[in-house]
N, C-alpha and C positions, 0 to 999 in steps of 0.2 A: 561416436557417441554411446558410450557405454553406458548401462543401468546405473551403476553404483553411481558415476560423475552425475547424471540426472537426479537420482535422490539425494546426493550431496549438493547441487545446484538449487532443487526444488526446498530444501530444507533452509537453505540462504533465506528463499523468499520468502518461506513460511515463516523466519524470526523477525522480516522485514514487517509482514501483514500484522503481527501479534506487537509491533513495535507501532505499527501505526495505530491499533486500536488503543492502546494506552497512550499514544501523542493526544489523537481527538479527544476521549475522555479527559486527559489531563487538562488540554487548551482549553476545552467548553469551561472547565472549571476555573478558569485564571482569567477568562475573556474580561475585560471591565470597559466601564466607560458608556456613553448615551445607548452603544448599538451593543452591548452585552447582550440581549435577549436573542439578537439576529444571529449574531457571531455564534453563540455557544450553541444556538438551533444548527446552522451549517455545520460544525463540528461533529456535533452528536448526528445527524442526519449522515454523514460519512463512516461513522462505526458499521452499521449494517453490512455495507460494502464488504469493507477490510476484513471482517469479522468471517463472512460468506467467503470469502478468496481462503482465508486462513482456512477455514474446515474444507474446502475444496483440496488445499494444500496437501493437509495430513492424510486426508483419505485416498490420495492420489499415491502418496508417499508408502503408506500402509498396502496400497493395493500393487506398488512394486515390488514390496519383502521389505521395505525400510522402514527407519523406526522415526516418527514425527520429533522433532524439537519442541522444546516447552520452554527454550530463552530466547526471548526476544531481542531483537536489537536494540542499540543505545538507541534514548530518545532524546534529538537535539534540545538543551535548554533554551528557553524564549522567555523573555521579560513582558514586552510589549505585545498587543493588537497585531503590530504590524509584523514583528518579529515570528510572532507564531506563522501567521498569513506567510511570510517565507520563508520558513523551515517546512509547512505544509508542501509549498510549492517545489522545493528542492527535494523532498522525499517523494511527491507523486512523479516528477521527472526522472528521477534513478529510478521509480518501479516502472515507467513506460520501457526504458534502456534494457532493463533486468527481464521483462515480460518481452520483449523484441529478440534478446537475444537466447531466453527461453522457448520460444514458441519456433524459433529455426531448431534447436536442440531436441526438440520432441520429435520434429517432423523427420531432422537425422537418425532418430531413433527407431524411428516407422508407426511413432503412437499419435495418427493424425486427430483423435479425437482430443488427448492431452492440447495438443497443438491450438485446435480450435478453442479450447476454453480458456486458455492463456492469452489469445488474441482477443477474445470477449473479454477479459480481464483488463488487458490494455486499453480496450476502449473506455472502460470505467476509469481508470486512472487518468486516462486523457480528459476526460470529462472534468475529472477531481482540478486536475492541473487547469483547466481552462477557466473553472469557477474561481478557483484563488488566483489567478492572471487579473480578471475582472474586478475582482474584489480588490488586488493592491493599485490597477493602475491609476485611481486616484485618491487613494487612501494618503491624509496626509503625513508629513514626516513626523 
């Protein structure tokens, strides 16, 4: 794993974290129905973790000599509460897979601290996915 490839991959992760912040803020605003307050609260509580991840990634990219992206990945459209939760679950599962791969790449590069931090971020994303799964489990169609 060379440094530039690692920087490029971390920038993809950063773009996804920026998109997650936008996704959660937008979905909180769009939540409807009798559970709107709880669902909006759930979405907004995730913003802190995702923005913390984005800040870490931007700092690490700069530390490695790169330029952090300012362009988020695309945010999936969702019209209903269920669609929003499904989109969040899909995004979180993708983040889990990406951070598993990135942690291995960081270890291969020789940056143990980065690998450990990415594994910690993976833990956060796993928790978000599990919570979304639990909410969807009995969500009406």
